Each structure stands twice: as C-alpha cells, then as structure tokens.
PyMOL Python script that loads the backbone (N, CA, C, O; Angstrom):
from pymol import cmd

cmd.read_pdbstr("""\
ATOM      1  N   MET A   1      -6.459  11.414  -3.407  1.00  0.00           N
ATOM      2  CA  MET A   1      -7.809  10.928  -3.289  1.00  0.00           C
ATOM      3  C   MET A   1      -8.113   9.855  -4.349  1.00  0.00           C
ATOM      4  O   MET A   1      -8.986   9.011  -4.146  1.00  0.00           O
ATOM      5  N   ALA A   2      -7.411   9.892  -5.443  1.00  0.00           N
ATOM      6  CA  ALA A   2      -7.654   8.907  -6.512  1.00  0.00           C
ATOM      7  C   ALA A   2      -7.259   7.495  -6.025  1.00  0.00           C
ATOM      8  O   ALA A   2      -7.917   6.512  -6.366  1.00  0.00           O
ATOM      9  N   TYR A   3      -6.209   7.410  -5.246  1.00  0.00           N
ATOM     10  CA  TYR A   3      -5.785   6.121  -4.681  1.00  0.00           C
ATOM     11  C   TYR A   3      -6.834   5.621  -3.705  1.00  0.00           C
ATOM     12  O   TYR A   3      -7.119   4.424  -3.685  1.00  0.00           O
ATOM     13  N   CYS A   4      -7.397   6.459  -2.928  1.00  0.00           N
ATOM     14  CA  CYS A   4      -8.461   6.041  -2.000  1.00  0.00           C
ATOM     15  C   CYS A   4      -9.644   5.509  -2.754  1.00  0.00           C
ATOM     16  O   CYS A   4     -10.213   4.488  -2.367  1.00  0.00           O
ATOM     17  N   LEU A   5     -10.032   6.171  -3.819  1.00  0.00           N
ATOM     18  CA  LEU A   5     -11.140   5.717  -4.623  1.00  0.00           C
ATOM     19  C   LEU A   5     -10.840   4.359  -5.245  1.00  0.00           C
ATOM     20  O   LEU A   5     -11.714   3.493  -5.295  1.00  0.00           O
ATOM     21  N   ALA A   6      -9.628   4.169  -5.712  1.00  0.00           N
ATOM     22  CA  ALA A   6      -9.259   2.901  -6.297  1.00  0.00           C
ATOM     23  C   ALA A   6      -9.325   1.758  -5.288  1.00  0.00           C
ATOM     24  O   ALA A   6      -9.761   0.657  -5.623  1.00  0.00           O
ATOM     25  N   VAL A   7      -8.887   2.021  -4.040  1.00  0.00           N
ATOM     26  CA  VAL A   7      -8.972   1.017  -2.992  1.00  0.00           C
ATOM     27  C   VAL A   7     -10.423   0.704  -2.657  1.00  0.00           C
ATOM     28  O   VAL A   7     -10.781  -0.463  -2.496  1.00  0.00           O
ATOM     29  N   MET A   8     -11.244   1.706  -2.552  1.00  0.00           N
ATOM     30  CA  MET A   8     -12.648   1.495  -2.216  1.00  0.00           C
ATOM     31  C   MET A   8     -13.385   0.734  -3.305  1.00  0.00           C
ATOM     32  O   MET A   8     -14.249  -0.094  -3.015  1.00  0.00           O
ATOM     33  N   THR A   9     -13.045   1.013  -4.560  1.00  0.00           N
ATOM     34  CA  THR A   9     -13.638   0.265  -5.695  1.00  0.00           C
ATOM     35  C   THR A   9     -13.205  -1.185  -5.631  1.00  0.00           C
ATOM     36  O   THR A   9     -14.029  -2.064  -5.883  1.00  0.00           O
ATOM     37  N   ALA A  10     -11.959  -1.482  -5.308  1.00  0.00           N
ATOM     38  CA  ALA A  10     -11.485  -2.843  -5.256  1.00  0.00           C
ATOM     39  C   ALA A  10     -12.077  -3.590  -4.080  1.00  0.00           C
ATOM     40  O   ALA A  10     -12.163  -4.817  -4.109  1.00  0.00           O
ATOM     41  N   LEU A  11     -12.488  -2.874  -3.046  1.00  0.00           N
ATOM     42  CA  LEU A  11     -13.091  -3.515  -1.839  1.00  0.00           C
ATOM     43  C   LEU A  11     -14.603  -3.497  -1.882  1.00  0.00           C
ATOM     44  O   LEU A  11     -15.244  -3.662  -0.844  1.00  0.00           O
ATOM     45  N   LYS A  12     -15.184  -3.306  -3.030  1.00  0.00           N
ATOM     46  CA  LYS A  12     -16.637  -3.181  -3.171  1.00  0.00           C
ATOM     47  C   LYS A  12     -17.347  -4.514  -2.757  1.00  0.00           C
ATOM     48  O   LYS A  12     -18.434  -4.480  -2.181  1.00  0.00           O
ATOM     49  N   ASP A  13     -16.741  -5.636  -3.049  1.00  0.00           N
ATOM     50  CA  ASP A  13     -17.356  -6.946  -2.694  1.00  0.00           C
ATOM     51  C   ASP A  13     -17.118  -7.238  -1.213  1.00  0.00           C
ATOM     52  O   ASP A  13     -16.164  -6.743  -0.615  1.00  0.00           O
ATOM     53  N   ASP A  14     -18.010  -8.059  -0.630  1.00  0.00           N
ATOM     54  CA  ASP A  14     -17.812  -8.526   0.728  1.00  0.00           C
ATOM     55  C   ASP A  14     -16.660  -9.513   0.779  1.00  0.00           C
ATOM     56  O   ASP A  14     -16.393 -10.257  -0.166  1.00  0.00           O
ATOM     57  N   LYS A  15     -15.989  -9.489   1.922  1.00  0.00           N
ATOM     58  CA  LYS A  15     -14.835 -10.413   2.173  1.00  0.00           C
ATOM     59  C   LYS A  15     -13.744 -10.284   1.098  1.00  0.00           C
ATOM     60  O   LYS A  15     -13.184 -11.292   0.666  1.00  0.00           O
ATOM     61  N   SER A  16     -13.449  -9.083   0.678  1.00  0.00           N
ATOM     62  CA  SER A  16     -12.391  -8.844  -0.324  1.00  0.00           C
ATOM     63  C   SER A  16     -11.186  -8.267   0.373  1.00  0.00           C
ATOM     64  O   SER A  16     -11.224  -7.797   1.511  1.00  0.00           O
ATOM     65  N   GLU A  17     -10.074  -8.336  -0.417  1.00  0.00           N
ATOM     66  CA  GLU A  17      -8.790  -7.830   0.133  1.00  0.00           C
ATOM     67  C   GLU A  17      -8.050  -7.063  -0.936  1.00  0.00           C
ATOM     68  O   GLU A  17      -8.279  -7.255  -2.130  1.00  0.00           O
ATOM     69  N   VAL A  18      -7.147  -6.179  -0.492  1.00  0.00           N
ATOM     70  CA  VAL A  18      -6.373  -5.332  -1.362  1.00  0.00           C
ATOM     71  C   VAL A  18      -4.953  -5.278  -0.793  1.00  0.00           C
ATOM     72  O   VAL A  18      -4.749  -5.200   0.419  1.00  0.00           O
ATOM     73  N   ILE A  19      -3.974  -5.322  -1.717  1.00  0.00           N
ATOM     74  CA  ILE A  19      -2.572  -5.128  -1.273  1.00  0.00           C
ATOM     75  C   ILE A  19      -2.095  -3.820  -1.858  1.00  0.00           C
ATOM     76  O   ILE A  19      -2.070  -3.649  -3.077  1.00  0.00           O
ATOM     77  N   LEU A  20      -1.712  -2.891  -0.988  1.00  0.00           N
ATOM     78  CA  LEU A  20      -1.087  -1.616  -1.399  1.00  0.00           C
ATOM     79  C   LEU A  20       0.440  -1.819  -1.405  1.00  0.00           C
ATOM     80  O   LEU A  20       1.032  -2.227  -0.406  1.00  0.00           O
ATOM     81  N   MET A  21       1.039  -1.529  -2.530  1.00  0.00           N
ATOM     82  CA  MET A  21       2.496  -1.692  -2.609  1.00  0.00           C
ATOM     83  C   MET A  21       3.102  -0.335  -3.038  1.00  0.00           C
ATOM     84  O   MET A  21       2.548   0.394  -3.861  1.00  0.00           O
ATOM     85  N   ALA A  22       4.246  -0.046  -2.442  1.00  0.00           N
ATOM     86  CA  ALA A  22       4.956   1.224  -2.784  1.00  0.00           C
ATOM     87  C   ALA A  22       6.446   1.071  -2.604  1.00  0.00           C
ATOM     88  O   ALA A  22       6.906   0.205  -1.861  1.00  0.00           O
ATOM     89  N   ARG A  23       7.198   1.909  -3.283  1.00  0.00           N
ATOM     90  CA  ARG A  23       8.618   1.925  -3.154  1.00  0.00           C
ATOM     91  C   ARG A  23       9.083   3.346  -2.949  1.00  0.00           C
ATOM     92  O   ARG A  23       8.456   4.295  -3.421  1.00  0.00           O
ATOM     93  N   GLY A  24      10.205   3.487  -2.229  1.00  0.00           N
ATOM     94  CA  GLY A  24      10.884   4.745  -2.067  1.00  0.00           C
ATOM     95  C   GLY A  24      10.006   5.834  -1.407  1.00  0.00           C
ATOM     96  O   GLY A  24       9.387   5.595  -0.370  1.00  0.00           O
ATOM     97  N   ARG A  25       9.966   6.996  -2.008  1.00  0.00           N
ATOM     98  CA  ARG A  25       9.245   8.122  -1.472  1.00  0.00           C
ATOM     99  C   ARG A  25       7.741   7.957  -1.419  1.00  0.00           C
ATOM    100  O   ARG A  25       7.054   8.683  -0.700  1.00  0.00           O
ATOM    101  N   ALA A  26       7.220   6.981  -2.197  1.00  0.00           N
ATOM    102  CA  ALA A  26       5.766   6.745  -2.247  1.00  0.00           C
ATOM    103  C   ALA A  26       5.264   5.938  -1.058  1.00  0.00           C
ATOM    104  O   ALA A  26       4.056   5.756  -0.908  1.00  0.00           O
ATOM    105  N   ILE A  27       6.170   5.447  -0.208  1.00  0.00           N
ATOM    106  CA  ILE A  27       5.757   4.641   0.962  1.00  0.00           C
ATOM    107  C   ILE A  27       4.843   5.466   1.860  1.00  0.00           C
ATOM    108  O   ILE A  27       3.836   4.941   2.336  1.00  0.00           O
ATOM    109  N   SER A  28       5.145   6.707   2.104  1.00  0.00           N
ATOM    110  CA  SER A  28       4.308   7.527   2.983  1.00  0.00           C
ATOM    111  C   SER A  28       2.924   7.745   2.351  1.00  0.00           C
ATOM    112  O   SER A  28       1.943   7.848   3.087  1.00  0.00           O
ATOM    113  N   LYS A  29       2.809   7.819   1.034  1.00  0.00           N
ATOM    114  CA  LYS A  29       1.497   7.969   0.391  1.00  0.00           C
ATOM    115  C   LYS A  29       0.704   6.718   0.540  1.00  0.00           C
ATOM    116  O   LYS A  29      -0.505   6.798   0.755  1.00  0.00           O
ATOM    117  N   ALA A  30       1.322   5.533   0.439  1.00  0.00           N
ATOM    118  CA  ALA A  30       0.569   4.261   0.612  1.00  0.00           C
ATOM    119  C   ALA A  30       0.055   4.144   2.053  1.00  0.00           C
ATOM    120  O   ALA A  30      -1.085   3.731   2.265  1.00  0.00           O
ATOM    121  N   VAL A  31       0.877   4.501   3.036  1.00  0.00           N
ATOM    122  CA  VAL A  31       0.436   4.471   4.414  1.00  0.00           C
ATOM    123  C   VAL A  31      -0.733   5.450   4.632  1.00  0.00           C
ATOM    124  O   VAL A  31      -1.714   5.116   5.296  1.00  0.00           O
ATOM    125  N   ASP A  32      -0.618   6.634   4.078  1.00  0.00           N
ATOM    126  CA  ASP A  32      -1.700   7.623   4.193  1.00  0.00           C
ATOM    127  C   ASP A  32      -2.987   7.090   3.585  1.00  0.00           C
ATOM    128  O   ASP A  32      -4.055   7.244   4.178  1.00  0.00           O
ATOM    129  N   VAL A  33      -2.911   6.493   2.461  1.00  0.00           N
ATOM    130  CA  VAL A  33      -4.104   5.999   1.747  1.00  0.00           C
ATOM    131  C   VAL A  33      -4.723   4.889   2.618  1.00  0.00           C
ATOM    132  O   VAL A  33      -5.940   4.867   2.803  1.00  0.00           O
ATOM    133  N   ALA A  34      -3.932   4.004   3.134  1.00  0.00           N
ATOM    134  CA  ALA A  34      -4.477   2.929   3.991  1.00  0.00           C
ATOM    135  C   ALA A  34      -5.186   3.461   5.207  1.00  0.00           C
ATOM    136  O   ALA A  34      -6.266   2.982   5.553  1.00  0.00           O
ATOM    137  N   GLU A  35      -4.602   4.445   5.863  1.00  0.00           N
ATOM    138  CA  GLU A  35      -5.193   5.030   7.043  1.00  0.00           C
ATOM    139  C   GLU A  35      -6.480   5.839   6.745  1.00  0.00           C
ATOM    140  O   GLU A  35      -7.467   5.751   7.475  1.00  0.00           O
ATOM    141  N   VAL A  36      -6.436   6.606   5.681  1.00  0.00           N
ATOM    142  CA  VAL A  36      -7.625   7.401   5.284  1.00  0.00           C
ATOM    143  C   VAL A  36      -8.815   6.467   4.961  1.00  0.00           C
ATOM    144  O   VAL A  36      -9.926   6.681   5.445  1.00  0.00           O
ATOM    145  N   VAL A  37      -8.574   5.480   4.177  1.00  0.00           N
ATOM    146  CA  VAL A  37      -9.639   4.537   3.805  1.00  0.00           C
ATOM    147  C   VAL A  37     -10.191   3.826   5.054  1.00  0.00           C
ATOM    148  O   VAL A  37     -11.402   3.714   5.244  1.00  0.00           O
ATOM    149  N   ARG A  38      -9.252   3.348   5.903  1.00  0.00           N
ATOM    150  CA  ARG A  38      -9.661   2.616   7.093  1.00  0.00           C
ATOM    151  C   ARG A  38     -10.391   3.494   8.096  1.00  0.00           C
ATOM    152  O   ARG A  38     -11.361   3.032   8.697  1.00  0.00           O
ATOM    153  N   ASN A  39      -9.980   4.718   8.303  1.00  0.00           N
ATOM    154  CA  ASN A  39     -10.536   5.575   9.362  1.00  0.00           C
ATOM    155  C   ASN A  39     -11.743   6.404   8.873  1.00  0.00           C
ATOM    156  O   ASN A  39     -12.596   6.742   9.693  1.00  0.00           O
ATOM    157  N   GLN A  40     -11.849   6.733   7.618  1.00  0.00           N
ATOM    158  CA  GLN A  40     -12.893   7.646   7.165  1.00  0.00           C
ATOM    159  C   GLN A  40     -13.943   7.016   6.265  1.00  0.00           C
ATOM    160  O   GLN A  40     -15.062   7.524   6.200  1.00  0.00           O
ATOM    161  N   PHE A  41     -13.621   5.909   5.556  1.00  0.00           N
ATOM    162  CA  PHE A  41     -14.554   5.430   4.601  1.00  0.00           C
ATOM    163  C   PHE A  41     -15.051   4.018   4.898  1.00  0.00           C
ATOM    164  O   PHE A  41     -16.259   3.800   4.799  1.00  0.00           O
ATOM    165  N   ILE A  42     -14.233   3.067   5.245  1.00  0.00           N
ATOM    166  CA  ILE A  42     -14.646   1.680   5.448  1.00  0.00           C
ATOM    167  C   ILE A  42     -14.284   1.301   6.883  1.00  0.00           C
ATOM    168  O   ILE A  42     -13.121   1.047   7.196  1.00  0.00           O
ATOM    169  N   SER A  43     -15.284   1.269   7.736  1.00  0.00           N
ATOM    170  CA  SER A  43     -15.000   1.039   9.143  1.00  0.00           C
ATOM    171  C   SER A  43     -14.619  -0.403   9.473  1.00  0.00           C
ATOM    172  O   SER A  43     -13.934  -0.650  10.465  1.00  0.00           O
ATOM    173  N   ASN A  44     -15.053  -1.348   8.654  1.00  0.00           N
ATOM    174  CA  ASN A  44     -14.734  -2.771   8.955  1.00  0.00           C
ATOM    175  C   ASN A  44     -13.479  -3.248   8.183  1.00  0.00           C
ATOM    176  O   ASN A  44     -13.343  -4.437   7.892  1.00  0.00           O
ATOM    177  N   LEU A  45     -12.610  -2.355   7.873  1.00  0.00           N
ATOM    178  CA  LEU A  45     -11.375  -2.684   7.162  1.00  0.00           C
ATOM    179  C   LEU A  45     -10.253  -2.945   8.166  1.00  0.00           C
ATOM    180  O   LEU A  45     -10.011  -2.139   9.065  1.00  0.00           O
ATOM    181  N   VAL A  46      -9.581  -4.064   8.003  1.00  0.00           N
ATOM    182  CA  VAL A  46      -8.534  -4.482   8.935  1.00  0.00           C
ATOM    183  C   VAL A  46      -7.224  -4.609   8.172  1.00  0.00           C
ATOM    184  O   VAL A  46      -7.174  -5.171   7.078  1.00  0.00           O
ATOM    185  N   ILE A  47      -6.158  -4.070   8.776  1.00  0.00           N
ATOM    186  CA  ILE A  47      -4.826  -4.262   8.193  1.00  0.00           C
ATOM    187  C   ILE A  47      -4.300  -5.592   8.709  1.00  0.00           C
ATOM    188  O   ILE A  47      -3.965  -5.739   9.884  1.00  0.00           O
ATOM    189  N   LYS A  48      -4.237  -6.587   7.767  1.00  0.00           N
ATOM    190  CA  LYS A  48      -3.904  -7.946   8.182  1.00  0.00           C
ATOM    191  C   LYS A  48      -2.403  -8.190   8.241  1.00  0.00           C
ATOM    192  O   LYS A  48      -1.927  -8.939   9.094  1.00  0.00           O
ATOM    193  N   ASP A  49      -1.635  -7.544   7.311  1.00  0.00           N
ATOM    194  CA  ASP A  49      -0.195  -7.779   7.257  1.00  0.00           C
ATOM    195  C   ASP A  49       0.507  -6.610   6.649  1.00  0.00           C
ATOM    196  O   ASP A  49      -0.008  -5.997   5.714  1.00  0.00           O
ATOM    197  N   ILE A  50       1.656  -6.285   7.145  1.00  0.00           N
ATOM    198  CA  ILE A  50       2.538  -5.282   6.579  1.00  0.00           C
ATOM    199  C   ILE A  50       3.935  -5.886   6.429  1.00  0.00           C
ATOM    200  O   ILE A  50       4.550  -6.340   7.394  1.00  0.00           O
ATOM    201  N   SER A  51       4.408  -5.874   5.192  1.00  0.00           N
ATOM    202  CA  SER A  51       5.752  -6.403   4.987  1.00  0.00           C
ATOM    203  C   SER A  51       6.602  -5.293   4.365  1.00  0.00           C
ATOM    204  O   SER A  51       6.149  -4.553   3.491  1.00  0.00           O
ATOM    205  N   ILE A  52       7.840  -5.202   4.837  1.00  0.00           N
ATOM    206  CA  ILE A  52       8.765  -4.187   4.336  1.00  0.00           C
ATOM    207  C   ILE A  52      10.031  -4.912   3.842  1.00  0.00           C
ATOM    208  O   ILE A  52      10.333  -6.028   4.265  1.00  0.00           O
ATOM    209  N   GLY A  53      10.733  -4.267   2.966  1.00  0.00           N
ATOM    210  CA  GLY A  53      11.947  -4.855   2.446  1.00  0.00           C
ATOM    211  C   GLY A  53      12.815  -3.813   1.700  1.00  0.00           C
ATOM    212  O   GLY A  53      12.497  -2.625   1.643  1.00  0.00           O
ATOM    213  N   THR A  54      13.874  -4.301   1.160  1.00  0.00           N
ATOM    214  CA  THR A  54      14.809  -3.472   0.419  1.00  0.00           C
ATOM    215  C   THR A  54      15.208  -4.214  -0.843  1.00  0.00           C
ATOM    216  O   THR A  54      15.496  -5.410  -0.788  1.00  0.00           O
ATOM    217  N   GLU A  55      15.233  -3.541  -1.960  1.00  0.00           N
ATOM    218  CA  GLU A  55      15.729  -4.161  -3.183  1.00  0.00           C
ATOM    219  C   GLU A  55      16.827  -3.289  -3.801  1.00  0.00           C
ATOM    220  O   GLU A  55      16.817  -2.065  -3.666  1.00  0.00           O
ATOM    221  N   GLN A  56      17.742  -3.925  -4.459  1.00  0.00           N
ATOM    222  CA  GLN A  56      18.828  -3.222  -5.090  1.00  0.00           C
ATOM    223  C   GLN A  56      18.514  -2.960  -6.537  1.00  0.00           C
ATOM    224  O   GLN A  56      18.127  -3.867  -7.275  1.00  0.00           O
ATOM    225  N   MET A  57      18.679  -1.728  -6.943  1.00  0.00           N
ATOM    226  CA  MET A  57      18.423  -1.322  -8.360  1.00  0.00           C
ATOM    227  C   MET A  57      19.684  -0.717  -8.911  1.00  0.00           C
ATOM    228  O   MET A  57      20.447  -0.070  -8.194  1.00  0.00           O
ATOM    229  N   GLU A  58      19.898  -0.932 -10.199  1.00  0.00           N
ATOM    230  CA  GLU A  58      21.081  -0.368 -10.861  1.00  0.00           C
ATOM    231  C   GLU A  58      20.794   1.067 -11.239  1.00  0.00           C
ATOM    232  O   GLU A  58      19.705   1.397 -11.707  1.00  0.00           O
ATOM    233  N   THR A  59      21.781   1.911 -11.032  1.00  0.00           N
ATOM    234  CA  THR A  59      21.655   3.318 -11.431  1.00  0.00           C
ATOM    235  C   THR A  59      22.165   3.444 -12.916  1.00  0.00           C
ATOM    236  O   THR A  59      22.721   2.508 -13.490  1.00  0.00           O
ATOM    237  N   GLU A  60      21.947   4.605 -13.465  1.00  0.00           N
ATOM    238  CA  GLU A  60      22.383   4.840 -14.857  1.00  0.00           C
ATOM    239  C   GLU A  60      23.913   4.811 -14.966  1.00  0.00           C
ATOM    240  O   GLU A  60      24.462   4.532 -16.031  1.00  0.00           O
ATOM    241  N   GLU A  61      24.572   5.094 -13.879  1.00  0.00           N
ATOM    242  CA  GLU A  61      26.053   5.088 -13.885  1.00  0.00           C
ATOM    243  C   GLU A  61      26.614   3.692 -13.760  1.00  0.00           C
ATOM    244  O   GLU A  61      27.826   3.506 -13.871  1.00  0.00           O
ATOM    245  N   GLY A  62      25.755   2.693 -13.528  1.00  0.00           N
ATOM    246  CA  GLY A  62      26.229   1.313 -13.399  1.00  0.00           C
ATOM    247  C   GLY A  62      26.364   0.814 -11.977  1.00  0.00           C
ATOM    248  O   GLY A  62      26.648  -0.364 -11.764  1.00  0.00           O
ATOM    249  N   GLY A  63      26.168   1.676 -11.007  1.00  0.00           N
ATOM    250  CA  GLY A  63      26.266   1.295  -9.618  1.00  0.00           C
ATOM    251  C   GLY A  63      24.936   0.730  -9.121  1.00  0.00           C
ATOM    252  O   GLY A  63      23.988   0.608  -9.896  1.00  0.00           O
ATOM    253  N   THR A  64      24.863   0.393  -7.870  1.00  0.00           N
ATOM    254  CA  THR A  64      23.601  -0.096  -7.300  1.00  0.00           C
ATOM    255  C   THR A  64      23.110   0.867  -6.216  1.00  0.00           C
ATOM    256  O   THR A  64      23.890   1.597  -5.605  1.00  0.00           O
ATOM    257  N   ARG A  65      21.805   0.844  -5.999  1.00  0.00           N
ATOM    258  CA  ARG A  65      21.179   1.725  -5.011  1.00  0.00           C
ATOM    259  C   ARG A  65      20.139   0.894  -4.282  1.00  0.00           C
ATOM    260  O   ARG A  65      19.417   0.125  -4.916  1.00  0.00           O
ATOM    261  N   ASN A  66      20.048   1.028  -2.989  1.00  0.00           N
ATOM    262  CA  ASN A  66      19.035   0.362  -2.164  1.00  0.00           C
ATOM    263  C   ASN A  66      17.737   1.166  -2.179  1.00  0.00           C
ATOM    264  O   ASN A  66      17.741   2.371  -1.925  1.00  0.00           O
ATOM    265  N   ILE A  67      16.629   0.492  -2.478  1.00  0.00           N
ATOM    266  CA  ILE A  67      15.315   1.138  -2.503  1.00  0.00           C
ATOM    267  C   ILE A  67      14.383   0.354  -1.524  1.00  0.00           C
ATOM    268  O   ILE A  67      14.215  -0.860  -1.632  1.00  0.00           O
ATOM    269  N   SER A  68      13.828   1.068  -0.628  1.00  0.00           N
ATOM    270  CA  SER A  68      12.917   0.452   0.352  1.00  0.00           C
ATOM    271  C   SER A  68      11.549   0.214  -0.290  1.00  0.00           C
ATOM    272  O   SER A  68      11.155   0.955  -1.191  1.00  0.00           O
ATOM    273  N   ASN A  69      10.813  -0.824   0.169  1.00  0.00           N
ATOM    274  CA  ASN A  69       9.464  -1.074  -0.325  1.00  0.00           C
ATOM    275  C   ASN A  69       8.588  -1.552   0.810  1.00  0.00           C
ATOM    276  O   ASN A  69       9.072  -1.989   1.854  1.00  0.00           O
ATOM    277  N   ILE A  70       7.286  -1.461   0.584  1.00  0.00           N
ATOM    278  CA  ILE A  70       6.304  -1.842   1.578  1.00  0.00           C
ATOM    279  C   ILE A  70       5.143  -2.456   0.850  1.00  0.00           C
ATOM    280  O   ILE A  70       4.832  -2.076  -0.279  1.00  0.00           O
ATOM    281  N   ALA A  71       4.480  -3.435   1.512  1.00  0.00           N
ATOM    282  CA  ALA A  71       3.263  -4.023   1.016  1.00  0.00           C
ATOM    283  C   ALA A  71       2.257  -4.079   2.218  1.00  0.00           C
ATOM    284  O   ALA A  71       2.568  -4.634   3.272  1.00  0.00           O
ATOM    285  N   ILE A  72       1.106  -3.515   2.031  1.00  0.00           N
ATOM    286  CA  ILE A  72       0.094  -3.465   3.120  1.00  0.00           C
ATOM    287  C   ILE A  72      -1.113  -4.263   2.653  1.00  0.00           C
ATOM    288  O   ILE A  72      -1.764  -3.906   1.671  1.00  0.00           O
ATOM    289  N   LEU A  73      -1.405  -5.340   3.363  1.00  0.00           N
ATOM    290  CA  LEU A  73      -2.555  -6.199   3.032  1.00  0.00           C
ATOM    291  C   LEU A  73      -3.733  -5.739   3.888  1.00  0.00           C
ATOM    292  O   LEU A  73      -3.656  -5.754   5.116  1.00  0.00           O
ATOM    293  N   MET A  74      -4.811  -5.336   3.245  1.00  0.00           N
ATOM    294  CA  MET A  74      -6.032  -4.855   3.931  1.00  0.00           C
ATOM    295  C   MET A  74      -7.195  -5.755   3.553  1.00  0.00           C
ATOM    296  O   MET A  74      -7.399  -6.056   2.377  1.00  0.00           O
ATOM    297  N   VAL A  75      -7.946  -6.179   4.538  1.00  0.00           N
ATOM    298  CA  VAL A  75      -9.047  -7.129   4.363  1.00  0.00           C
ATOM    299  C   VAL A  75     -10.310  -6.526   4.902  1.00  0.00           C
ATOM    300  O   VAL A  75     -10.325  -5.981   6.006  1.00  0.00           O
ATOM    301  N   LYS A  76     -11.379  -6.618   4.129  1.00  0.00           N
ATOM    302  CA  LYS A  76     -12.687  -6.125   4.571  1.00  0.00           C
ATOM    303  C   LYS A  76     -13.437  -7.288   5.250  1.00  0.00           C
ATOM    304  O   LYS A  76     -13.675  -8.321   4.624  1.00  0.00           O
ATOM    305  N   GLU A  77     -13.797  -7.121   6.495  1.00  0.00           N
ATOM    306  CA  GLU A  77     -14.451  -8.185   7.258  1.00  0.00           C
ATOM    307  C   GLU A  77     -15.929  -7.915   7.390  1.00  0.00           C
ATOM    308  O   GLU A  77     -16.648  -8.705   8.003  1.00  0.00           O
TER     309      GLU A  77
END
""", "prot")
cmd.dss("prot")
cmd.show_as("cartoon", "prot")
cmd.util.cbc("prot")
cmd.orient("prot")
C-alpha cells in the first residue's frame, strides 16, 4: 500500500506522469501497484507504455546472471 500512496502523491498534479520501475521478483509488485492505482483510486489513469528488458549483473562468484526488468509509464489524463 505504501507504493500505491507514493504513486498517488506523485500524480497529484493534473497532466502528470509516473514511471514504475522494477527488477527481478519485484516485477509482479510493480504490476500490482499499477493495476490497483488505476482500477481503485485514479480512474483517469492510462498506461501509456510498458518496456521490458534484461540486464546482466555480476555475481559474487565472478559469473554473470540475467535479471529481468520492467518500466511502466502511467499518465493522468
């Protein structure tokens, strides 16, 4: 619920936008926050763009690991 409150605070002005970004296991939480805010709190909120990707990160052992990421652009109309 804290993330939802942060998004609503950022969208307080008219014609404002917010980008939710998440990596790894937090991707589902970012999607949930976007949907809860859009469906329950701000009815004129539109998801304008969703971009997904993968980045390589080094592990402590020196190898690399692929980590998924997502960015959700939401615009208040």
